[in-house]
N, CA, C and O atoms as a GROMACS GRO file, in nm:
protein
  516
    1TRP      N    1  10.430  11.554   3.656
    1TRP     CA    2  10.307  11.479   3.670
    1TRP      C    3  10.202  11.539   3.578
    1TRP      O    4  10.184  11.660   3.573
    2TYR      N    5  10.133  11.452   3.504
    2TYR     CA    6  10.027  11.495   3.415
    2TYR      C    7   9.898  11.424   3.452
    2TYR      O    8   9.900  11.310   3.498
    3LEU      N    9   9.786  11.492   3.432
    3LEU     CA   10   9.654  11.439   3.463
    3LEU      C   11   9.573  11.431   3.334
    3LEU      O   12   9.553  11.531   3.266
    4LEU      N   13   9.527  11.310   3.301
    4LEU     CA   14   9.444  11.288   3.183
    4LEU      C   15   9.303  11.249   3.229
    4LEU      O   16   9.288  11.163   3.315
    5ASP      N   17   9.203  11.312   3.171
    5ASP     CA   18   9.064  11.279   3.202
    5ASP      C   19   9.008  11.200   3.084
    5ASP      O   20   8.998  11.252   2.973
    6ALA      N   21   8.971  11.073   3.109
    6ALA     CA   22   8.925  10.985   3.002
    6ALA      C   23   8.776  10.991   2.979
    6ALA      O   24   8.723  10.916   2.897
    7ALA      N   25   8.705  11.077   3.049
    7ALA     CA   26   8.559  11.083   3.038
    7ALA      C   27   8.518  11.125   2.898
    7ALA      O   28   8.552  11.234   2.852
    8GLY      N   29   8.443  11.038   2.830
    8GLY     CA   30   8.394  11.069   2.696
    8GLY      C   31   8.495  11.058   2.586
    8GLY      O   32   8.462  11.083   2.470
    9LYS      N   33   8.617  11.022   2.616
    9LYS     CA   34   8.724  11.010   2.516
    9LYS      C   35   8.738  10.865   2.472
    9LYS      O   36   8.700  10.773   2.545
   10SER      N   37   8.794  10.845   2.355
   10SER     CA   38   8.819  10.712   2.303
   10SER      C   39   8.930  10.645   2.384
   10SER      O   40   9.028  10.710   2.421
   11LEU      N   41   8.915  10.516   2.410
   11LEU     CA   42   9.013  10.441   2.488
   11LEU      C   43   9.150  10.446   2.422
   11LEU      O   44   9.251  10.465   2.490
   12GLY      N   45   9.156  10.429   2.290
   12GLY     CA   46   9.284  10.432   2.219
   12GLY      C   47   9.349  10.568   2.220
   12GLY      O   48   9.471  10.578   2.226
   13HIS      N   49   9.269  10.674   2.213
   13HIS     CA   50   9.324  10.810   2.214
   13HIS      C   51   9.386  10.840   2.350
   13HIS      O   52   9.494  10.898   2.357
   14VAL      N   53   9.319  10.802   2.456
   14VAL     CA   54   9.373  10.824   2.591
   14VAL      C   55   9.501  10.743   2.609
   14VAL      O   56   9.599  10.794   2.665
   15ALA      N   57   9.501  10.618   2.563
   15ALA     CA   58   9.619  10.533   2.578
   15ALA      C   59   9.737  10.586   2.498
   15ALA      O   60   9.851  10.580   2.543
   16ALA      N   61   9.711  10.637   2.378
   16ALA     CA   62   9.820  10.690   2.295
   16ALA      C   63   9.882  10.813   2.359
   16ALA      O   64  10.005  10.826   2.362
   17GLU      N   65   9.800  10.903   2.411
   17GLU     CA   66   9.854  11.022   2.478
   17GLU      C   67   9.932  10.985   2.604
   17GLU      O   68  10.037  11.042   2.631
   18ALA      N   69   9.880  10.887   2.679
   18ALA     CA   70   9.950  10.844   2.801
   18ALA      C   71  10.085  10.782   2.766
   18ALA      O   72  10.184  10.804   2.836
   19ALA      N   73  10.090  10.703   2.658
   19ALA     CA   74  10.216  10.640   2.617
   19ALA      C   75  10.320  10.744   2.576
   19ALA      O   76  10.438  10.730   2.607
   20VAL      N   77  10.276  10.849   2.506
   20VAL     CA   78  10.369  10.955   2.465
   20VAL      C   79  10.426  11.026   2.589
   20VAL      O   80  10.545  11.054   2.595
   21LEU      N   81  10.339  11.056   2.687
   21LEU     CA   82  10.385  11.124   2.808
   21LEU      C   83  10.477  11.035   2.892
   21LEU      O   84  10.574  11.083   2.950
   22LEU      N   85  10.446  10.906   2.898
   22LEU     CA   86  10.529  10.814   2.976
   22LEU      C   87  10.668  10.799   2.915
   22LEU      O   88  10.766  10.783   2.988
   23ARG      N   89  10.678  10.805   2.783
   23ARG     CA   90  10.808  10.796   2.717
   23ARG      C   91  10.883  10.928   2.718
   23ARG      O   92  11.006  10.930   2.711
   24GLY      N   93  10.810  11.040   2.728
   24GLY     CA   94  10.874  11.170   2.723
   24GLY      C   95  10.895  11.221   2.582
   24GLY      O   96  10.983  11.304   2.559
   25LYS      N   97  10.816  11.174   2.488
   25LYS     CA   98  10.836  11.210   2.348
   25LYS      C   99  10.795  11.354   2.317
   25LYS      O  100  10.829  11.405   2.211
   26GLN      N  101  10.723  11.419   2.408
   26GLN     CA  102  10.682  11.557   2.385
   26GLN      C  103  10.792  11.655   2.424
   26GLN      O  104  10.780  11.774   2.397
   27LYS      N  105  10.899  11.606   2.485
   27LYS     CA  106  11.007  11.693   2.532
   27LYS      C  107  11.108  11.719   2.420
   27LYS      O  108  11.124  11.638   2.329
   28VAL      N  109  11.174  11.832   2.428
   28VAL     CA  110  11.273  11.866   2.325
   28VAL      C  111  11.402  11.785   2.342
   28VAL      O  112  11.475  11.766   2.245
   29ASP      N  113  11.430  11.737   2.463
   29ASP     CA  114  11.552  11.660   2.486
   29ASP      C  115  11.524  11.510   2.489
   29ASP      O  116  11.594  11.436   2.558
   30TYR      N  117  11.424  11.464   2.414
   30TYR     CA  118  11.390  11.322   2.407
   30TYR      C  119  11.502  11.244   2.340
   30TYR      O  120  11.553  11.284   2.236
   31THR      N  121  11.538  11.133   2.401
   31THR     CA  122  11.636  11.041   2.344
   31THR      C  123  11.576  10.900   2.354
   31THR      O  124  11.530  10.862   2.462
   32PRO      N  125  11.576  10.823   2.246
   32PRO     CA  126  11.507  10.693   2.248
   32PRO      C  127  11.562  10.593   2.350
   32PRO      O  128  11.488  10.509   2.399
   33ASN      N  129  11.691  10.602   2.382
   33ASN     CA  130  11.750  10.503   2.471
   33ASN      C  131  11.760  10.551   2.615
   33ASN      O  132  11.823  10.486   2.698
   34VAL      N  133  11.697  10.666   2.647
   34VAL     CA  134  11.702  10.721   2.782
   34VAL      C  135  11.559  10.732   2.834
   34VAL      O  136  11.468  10.773   2.762
   35ASP      N  137  11.540  10.695   2.960
   35ASP     CA  138  11.409  10.703   3.023
   35ASP      C  139  11.387  10.846   3.073
   35ASP      O  140  11.435  10.881   3.180
   36CYS      N  141  11.315  10.927   2.995
   36CYS     CA  142  11.297  11.068   3.031
   36CYS      C  143  11.149  11.105   3.040
   36CYS      O  144  11.112  11.220   3.019
   37GLY      N  145  11.064  11.007   3.070
   37GLY     CA  146  10.921  11.030   3.075
   37GLY      C  147  10.875  11.085   3.209
   37GLY      O  148  10.954  11.098   3.302
   38ASP      N  149  10.747  11.116   3.217
   38ASP     CA  150  10.686  11.174   3.336
   38ASP      C  151  10.582  11.078   3.393
   38ASP      O  152  10.547  10.978   3.331
   39PHE      N  153  10.532  11.112   3.512
   39PHE     CA  154  10.425  11.036   3.574
   39PHE      C  155  10.293  11.079   3.510
   39PHE      O  156  10.274  11.196   3.480
   40VAL      N  157  10.202  10.983   3.491
   40VAL     CA  158  10.074  11.010   3.429
   40VAL      C  159   9.964  10.952   3.518
   40VAL      O  160   9.970  10.836   3.558
   41VAL      N  161   9.864  11.035   3.549
   41VAL     CA  162   9.747  10.993   3.626
   41VAL      C  163   9.627  11.000   3.533
   41VAL      O  164   9.597  11.107   3.478
   42VAL      N  165   9.559  10.887   3.514
   42VAL     CA  166   9.441  10.883   3.430
   42VAL      C  167   9.320  10.863   3.520
   42VAL      O  168   9.313  10.765   3.595
   43ILE      N  169   9.224  10.956   3.513
   43ILE     CA  170   9.102  10.945   3.593
   43ILE      C  171   8.983  10.917   3.502
   43ILE      O  172   8.991  10.936   3.381
   44ASN      N  173   8.874  10.872   3.561
   44ASN     CA  174   8.750  10.840   3.490
   44ASN      C  175   8.771  10.733   3.383
   44ASN      O  176   8.720  10.746   3.272
   45CYS      N  177   8.846  10.628   3.416
   45CYS     CA  178   8.869  10.520   3.320
   45CYS      C  179   8.739  10.449   3.283
   45CYS      O  180   8.724  10.399   3.172
   46ASP      N  181   8.643  10.445   3.376
   46ASP     CA  182   8.518  10.377   3.347
   46ASP      C  183   8.430  10.454   3.250
   46ASP      O  184   8.333  10.399   3.199
   47LYS      N  185   8.462  10.581   3.223
   47LYS     CA  186   8.384  10.661   3.130
   47LYS      C  187   8.448  10.671   2.993
   47LYS      O  188   8.399  10.745   2.907
   48ALA      N  189   8.558  10.599   2.969
   48ALA     CA  190   8.619  10.594   2.836
   48ALA      C  191   8.528  10.514   2.744
   48ALA      O  192   8.461  10.420   2.788
   49VAL      N  193   8.525  10.550   2.617
   49VAL     CA  194   8.434  10.485   2.524
   49VAL      C  195   8.512  10.404   2.421
   49VAL      O  196   8.627  10.434   2.390
   50LEU      N  197   8.445  10.302   2.369
   50LEU     CA  198   8.497  10.222   2.259
   50LEU      C  199   8.416  10.256   2.135
   50LEU      O  200   8.293  10.250   2.138
   51THR      N  201   8.482  10.290   2.027
   51THR     CA  202   8.414  10.332   1.906
   51THR      C  203   8.382  10.211   1.819
   51THR      O  204   8.445  10.106   1.831
   52GLY      N  205   8.285  10.228   1.732
   52GLY     CA  206   8.249  10.122   1.638
   52GLY      C  207   8.190  10.002   1.708
   52GLY      O  208   8.115  10.017   1.805
   53LYS      N  209   8.223   9.883   1.659
   53LYS     CA  210   8.170   9.758   1.715
   53LYS      C  211   8.268   9.692   1.810
   53LYS      O  212   8.256   9.573   1.841
   54LYS      N  213   8.368   9.769   1.858
   54LYS     CA  214   8.470   9.710   1.944
   54LYS      C  215   8.413   9.652   2.073
   54LYS      O  216   8.464   9.553   2.124
   55ALA      N  217   8.309   9.713   2.126
   55ALA     CA  218   8.252   9.665   2.252
   55ALA      C  219   8.204   9.521   2.241
   55ALA      O  220   8.211   9.446   2.339
   56GLU      N  221   8.157   9.482   2.125
   56GLU     CA  222   8.108   9.344   2.107
   56GLU      C  223   8.211   9.253   2.042
   56GLU      O  224   8.213   9.133   2.069
   57GLN      N  225   8.298   9.307   1.956
   57GLN     CA  226   8.386   9.222   1.878
   57GLN      C  227   8.525   9.205   1.939
   57GLN      O  228   8.587   9.100   1.921
   58LYS      N  229   8.575   9.305   2.010
   58LYS     CA  230   8.710   9.295   2.066
   58LYS      C  231   8.708   9.201   2.186
   58LYS      O  232   8.615   9.204   2.267
   59LYS      N  233   8.811   9.117   2.195
   59LYS     CA  234   8.819   9.021   2.304
   59LYS      C  235   8.957   9.027   2.369
   59LYS      O  236   9.058   9.048   2.301
   60TYR      N  237   8.960   9.010   2.499
   60TYR     CA  238   9.084   9.002   2.575
   60TYR      C  239   9.104   8.856   2.614
   60TYR      O  240   9.012   8.791   2.662
   61TYR      N  241   9.226   8.805   2.593
   61TYR     CA  242   9.256   8.665   2.620
   61TYR      C  243   9.355   8.654   2.735
   61TYR      O  244   9.443   8.738   2.753
   62ARG      N  245   9.340   8.546   2.812
   62ARG     CA  246   9.438   8.511   2.914
   62ARG      C  247   9.446   8.359   2.920
   62ARG      O  248   9.348   8.290   2.892
   63VAL      N  249   9.563   8.308   2.957
   63VAL     CA  250   9.587   8.164   2.958
   63VAL      C  251   9.634   8.123   3.096
   63VAL      O  252   9.724   8.184   3.153
   64SER      N  253   9.573   8.018   3.150
   64SER     CA  254   9.610   7.971   3.283
   64SER      C  255   9.736   7.885   3.279
   64SER      O  256   9.803   7.868   3.381
   65GLY      N  257   9.769   7.831   3.164
   65GLY     CA  258   9.885   7.744   3.152
   65GLY      C  259   9.846   7.597   3.147
   65GLY      O  260   9.928   7.512   3.114
   66TRP      N  261   9.722   7.567   3.179
   66TRP     CA  262   9.671   7.431   3.173
   66TRP      C  263   9.609   7.405   3.036
   66TRP      O  264   9.578   7.498   2.961
   67ILE      N  265   9.591   7.277   3.004
   67ILE     CA  266   9.528   7.240   2.878
   67ILE      C  267   9.383   7.289   2.880
   67ILE      O  268   9.309   7.262   2.975
   68GLY      N  269   9.344   7.360   2.777
   68GLY     CA  270   9.209   7.415   2.771
   68GLY      C  271   9.190   7.535   2.862
   68GLY      O  272   9.076   7.571   2.893
   69GLY      N  273   9.299   7.597   2.906
   69GLY     CA  274   9.289   7.707   3.001
   69GLY      C  275   9.283   7.844   2.938
   69GLY      O  276   9.316   7.943   3.004
   70LEU      N  277   9.241   7.853   2.811
   70LEU     CA  278   9.229   7.982   2.744
   70LEU      C  279   9.096   8.046   2.783
   70LEU      O  280   8.990   7.987   2.761
   71LYS      N  281   9.101   8.164   2.838
   71LYS     CA  282   8.980   8.237   2.878
   71LYS      C  283   8.970   8.363   2.793
   71LYS      O  284   9.072   8.423   2.758
   72GLU      N  285   8.851   8.401   2.759
   72GLU     CA  286   8.831   8.524   2.681
   72GLU      C  287   8.724   8.609   2.748
   72GLU      O  288   8.630   8.558   2.810
   73THR      N  289   8.741   8.739   2.734
   73THR     CA  290   8.647   8.837   2.789
   73THR      C  291   8.618   8.940   2.682
   73THR      O  292   8.710   8.991   2.618
   74LYS      N  293   8.491   8.972   2.664
   74LYS     CA  294   8.455   9.076   2.567
   74LYS      C  295   8.493   9.211   2.624
   74LYS      O  296   8.497   9.231   2.746
   75ALA      N  297   8.521   9.304   2.535
   75ALA     CA  298   8.562   9.438   2.577
   75ALA      C  299   8.452   9.507   2.657
   75ALA      O  300   8.482   9.585   2.748
   76ARG      N  301   8.326   9.481   2.624
   76ARG     CA  302   8.214   9.540   2.699
   76ARG      C  303   8.217   9.496   2.845
   76ARG      O  304   8.197   9.578   2.935
   77ASP      N  305   8.242   9.366   2.868
   77ASP     CA  306   8.249   9.314   3.004
   77ASP      C  307   8.373   9.365   3.077
   77ASP      O  308   8.367   9.393   3.197
   78MET      N  309   8.485   9.376   3.006
   78MET     CA  310   8.609   9.425   3.067
   78MET      C  311   8.594   9.571   3.109
   78MET      O  312   8.639   9.609   3.216
   79MET      N  313   8.532   9.653   3.025
   79MET     CA  314   8.512   9.793   3.060
   79MET      C  315   8.415   9.808   3.176
   79MET      O  316   8.427   9.902   3.254
   80ALA      N  317   8.319   9.719   3.188
   80ALA     CA  318   8.224   9.728   3.298
   80ALA      C  319   8.288   9.685   3.430
   80ALA      O  320   8.261   9.745   3.534
   81ALA      N  321   8.372   9.582   3.426
   81ALA     CA  322   8.428   9.527   3.550
   81ALA      C  323   8.563   9.588   3.586
   81ALA      O  324   8.584   9.628   3.701
   82ARG      N  325   8.655   9.596   3.490
   82ARG     CA  326   8.793   9.639   3.518
   82ARG      C  327   8.840   9.737   3.412
   82ARG      O  328   8.932   9.708   3.335
   83SER      N  329   8.778   9.853   3.407
   83SER     CA  330   8.811   9.951   3.304
   83SER      C  331   8.953  10.003   3.318
   83SER      O  332   9.018  10.034   3.218
   84ASP      N  333   9.003  10.012   3.442
   84ASP     CA  334   9.141  10.058   3.460
   84ASP      C  335   9.240   9.958   3.402
   84ASP      O  336   9.344   9.998   3.349
   85TYR      N  337   9.211   9.828   3.412
   85TYR     CA  338   9.299   9.726   3.356
   85TYR      C  339   9.295   9.729   3.203
   85TYR      O  340   9.397   9.702   3.139
   86ALA      N  341   9.179   9.760   3.145
   86ALA     CA  342   9.169   9.770   2.999
   86ALA      C  343   9.254   9.886   2.948
   86ALA      O  344   9.320   9.874   2.844
   87VAL      N  345   9.254   9.998   3.019
   87VAL     CA  346   9.338  10.112   2.981
   87VAL      C  347   9.486  10.075   2.998
   87VAL      O  348   9.569  10.111   2.914
   88GLU      N  349   9.518  10.003   3.105
   88GLU     CA  350   9.657   9.962   3.128
   88GLU      C  351   9.707   9.872   3.015
   88GLU      O  352   9.820   9.888   2.968
   89LEU      N  353   9.624   9.778   2.970
   89LEU     CA  354   9.664   9.690   2.861
   89LEU      C  355   9.683   9.768   2.731
   89LEU      O  356   9.774   9.738   2.653
   90ALA      N  357   9.598   9.869   2.708
   90ALA     CA  358   9.612   9.949   2.586
   90ALA      C  359   9.741  10.030   2.589
   90ALA      O  360   9.810  10.040   2.488
   91VAL      N  361   9.774  10.088   2.705
   91VAL     CA  362   9.898  10.166   2.716
   91VAL      C  363  10.019  10.074   2.706
   91VAL      O  364  10.118  10.109   2.641
   92LYS      N  365  10.011   9.959   2.769
   92LYS     CA  366  10.123   9.863   2.767
   92LYS      C  367  10.156   9.818   2.625
   92LYS      O  368  10.272   9.798   2.591
   93GLY      N  369  10.053   9.804   2.542
   93GLY     CA  370  10.075   9.764   2.403
   93GLY      C  371  10.143   9.872   2.321
   93GLY      O  372  10.201   9.842   2.216
   94MET      N  373  10.136   9.997   2.366
   94MET     CA  374  10.197  10.108   2.291
   94MET      C  375  10.336  10.144   2.341
   94MET      O  376  10.400  10.234   2.285
   95LEU      N  377  10.384  10.078   2.444
   95LEU     CA  378  10.517  10.104   2.498
   95LEU      C  379  10.614  10.001   2.444
   95LEU      O  380  10.572   9.893   2.403
   96PRO      N  381  10.744  10.030   2.443
   96PRO     CA  382  10.841   9.932   2.395
   96PRO      C  383  10.846   9.809   2.485
   96PRO      O  384  10.821   9.818   2.605
   97LYS      N  385  10.878   9.696   2.425
   97LYS     CA  386  10.881   9.569   2.499
   97LYS      C  387  11.021   9.544   2.554
   97LYS      O  388  11.085   9.445   2.519
   98ASN      N  389  11.068   9.634   2.640
   98ASN     CA  390  11.199   9.619   2.702
   98ASN      C  391  11.195   9.685   2.840
   98ASN      O  392  11.087   9.718   2.889
   99THR      N  393  11.309   9.705   2.902
   99THR     CA  394  11.311   9.762   3.037
   99THR      C  395  11.263   9.906   3.040
   99THR      O  396  11.210   9.951   3.141
  100LEU      N  397  11.280   9.980   2.929
  100LEU     CA  398  11.227  10.116   2.924
  100LEU      C  399  11.075  10.116   2.934
  100LEU      O  400  11.017  10.199   3.003
  101GLY      N  401  11.012  10.022   2.865
  101GLY     CA  402  10.867  10.012   2.871
  101GLY      C  403  10.817   9.967   3.006
  101GLY      O  404  10.715  10.016   3.055
  102LYS      N  405  10.888   9.875   3.069
  102LYS     CA  406  10.848   9.828   3.203
  102LYS      C  407  10.859   9.939   3.305
  102LYS      O  408  10.771   9.956   3.390
  103ASN      N  409  10.967  10.016   3.298
  103ASN     CA  410  10.984  10.127   3.392
  103ASN      C  411  10.881  10.237   3.367
  103ASN      O  412  10.834  10.300   3.462
  104ALA      N  413  10.847  10.260   3.242
  104ALA     CA  414  10.747  10.363   3.210
  104ALA      C  415  10.611  10.323   3.264
  104ALA      O  416  10.534  10.408   3.309
  105LEU      N  417  10.579  10.194   3.259
  105LEU     CA  418  10.449  10.148   3.306
  105LEU      C  419  10.433  10.163   3.458
  105LEU      O  420  10.321  10.172   3.508
  106THR      N  421  10.544  10.167   3.530
  106THR     CA  422  10.534  10.187   3.674
  106THR      C  423  10.497  10.330   3.710
  106THR      O  424  10.454  10.357   3.822
  107ARG      N  425  10.512  10.423   3.616
  107ARG     CA  426  10.476  10.562   3.640
  107ARG      C  427  10.332  10.594   3.601
  107ARG      O  428  10.289  10.709   3.609
  108LEU      N  429  10.257  10.493   3.558
  108LEU     CA  430  10.118  10.511   3.518
  108LEU      C  431  10.026  10.479   3.635
  108LEU      O  432  10.036  10.372   3.694
  109HIS      N  433   9.937  10.571   3.668
  109HIS     CA  434   9.841  10.553   3.778
  109HIS      C  435   9.701  10.568   3.720
  109HIS      O  436   9.669  10.671   3.660
  110LEU      N  437   9.617  10.465   3.739
  110LEU     CA  438   9.484  10.462   3.679
  110LEU      C  439   9.378  10.456   3.788
  110LEU      O  440   9.392  10.385   3.887
  111TYR      N  441   9.270  10.533   3.767
  111TYR     CA  442   9.161  10.538   3.864
  111TYR      C  443   9.028  10.538   3.790
  111TYR      O  444   9.012  10.607   3.689
  112LYS      N  445   8.933  10.458   3.840
  112LYS     CA  446   8.802  10.449   3.776
  112LYS      C  447   8.722  10.577   3.791
  112LYS      O  448   8.654  10.618   3.697
  113GLY      N  449   8.728  10.641   3.906
  113GLY     CA  450   8.651  10.762   3.930
  113GLY      C  451   8.734  10.888   3.911
  113GLY      O  452   8.845  10.884   3.858
  114ALA      N  453   8.677  10.999   3.956
  114ALA     CA  454   8.744  11.128   3.940
  114ALA      C  455   8.839  11.159   4.055
  114ALA      O  456   8.916  11.255   4.046
  115GLU      N  457   8.836  11.081   4.161
  115GLU     CA  458   8.922  11.105   4.278
  115GLU      C  459   9.056  11.034   4.261
  115GLU      O  460   9.061  10.921   4.213
  116HIS      N  461   9.164  11.101   4.302
  116HIS     CA  462   9.296  11.038   4.302
  116HIS      C  463   9.377  11.095   4.418
  116HIS      O  464   9.355  11.209   4.458
  117PRO      N  465   9.470  11.016   4.473
  117PRO     CA  466   9.547  11.061   4.590
  117PRO      C  467   9.675  11.137   4.556
  117PRO      O  468   9.763  11.147   4.642
  118HIS      N  469   9.688  11.190   4.435
  118HIS     CA  470   9.813  11.253   4.394
  118HIS      C  471   9.802  11.405   4.386
  118HIS      O  472   9.871  11.467   4.305
  119ALA      N  473   9.719  11.464   4.468
  119ALA     CA  474   9.702  11.610   4.466
  119ALA      C  475   9.828  11.681   4.516
  119ALA      O  476   9.855  11.794   4.475
  120ALA      N  477   9.904  11.616   4.603
  120ALA     CA  478  10.025  11.678   4.656
  120ALA      C  479  10.132  11.697   4.549
  120ALA      O  480  10.218  11.785   4.561
  121GLN      N  481  10.127  11.615   4.443
  121GLN     CA  482  10.224  11.627   4.335
  121GLN      C  483  10.185  11.738   4.236
  121GLN      O  484  10.263  11.770   4.147
  122LYS      N  485  10.068  11.796   4.251
  122LYS     CA  486  10.016  11.903   4.165
  122LYS      C  487  10.026  11.864   4.017
  122LYS      O  488  10.099  11.928   3.941
  123PRO      N  489   9.952  11.760   3.975
  123PRO     CA  490   9.961  11.721   3.834
  123PRO      C  491   9.902  11.825   3.742
  123PRO      O  492   9.799  11.886   3.772
  124GLU      N  493   9.969  11.845   3.631
  124GLU     CA  494   9.926  11.942   3.531
  124GLU      C  495   9.824  11.873   3.440
  124GLU      O  496   9.846  11.762   3.393
  125VAL      N  497   9.713  11.940   3.415
  125VAL     CA  498   9.607  11.883   3.332
  125VAL      C  499   9.654  11.883   3.185
  125VAL      O  500   9.691  11.987   3.131
  126TRP      N  501   9.652  11.766   3.123
  126TRP     CA  502   9.692  11.752   2.984
  126TRP      C  503   9.566  11.749   2.900
  126TRP      O  504   9.478  11.665   2.922
  127ASN      N  505   9.556  11.838   2.804
  127ASN     CA  506   9.436  11.852   2.723
  127ASN      C  507   9.436  11.749   2.611
  127ASN      O  508   9.529  11.743   2.532
  128LEU      N  509   9.331  11.666   2.605
  128LEU     CA  510   9.316  11.566   2.498
  128LEU      C  511   9.227  11.625   2.390
  128LEU      O  512   9.106  11.638   2.409
  129ASP      N  513   9.285  11.660   2.277
  129ASP     CA  514   9.205  11.714   2.165
  129ASP      C  515   9.209  11.621   2.047
  129ASP      O  516   9.148  11.650   1.945
   0.00000   0.00000   0.00000
């Protein structure tokens, strides 16, 4: 179990580190076709920052399936309302699009604040530099 603190860090940097840990690429016995990743807990998702003009220019899209059902949300609004979901989408985009990626995403736990219920697992703090 690893603990990542997103406070003051770039959203993409946190997502990239989480994706590496979920895949297990930091391990010496990493194999691309084997699921050897670890559990990752990301706290303070609401304090992650977007660099440059991404807060105003980046948009998240979703489709209802109906004609004219395309909805868009600015990254600023997404970070204010559902910052944990924005981090999840960023990590999901960095994982493989197969069963390995789906299984890795189930080991990701995201929390808006600094509190998390995984203290019993004794997560190791992963330093984001």
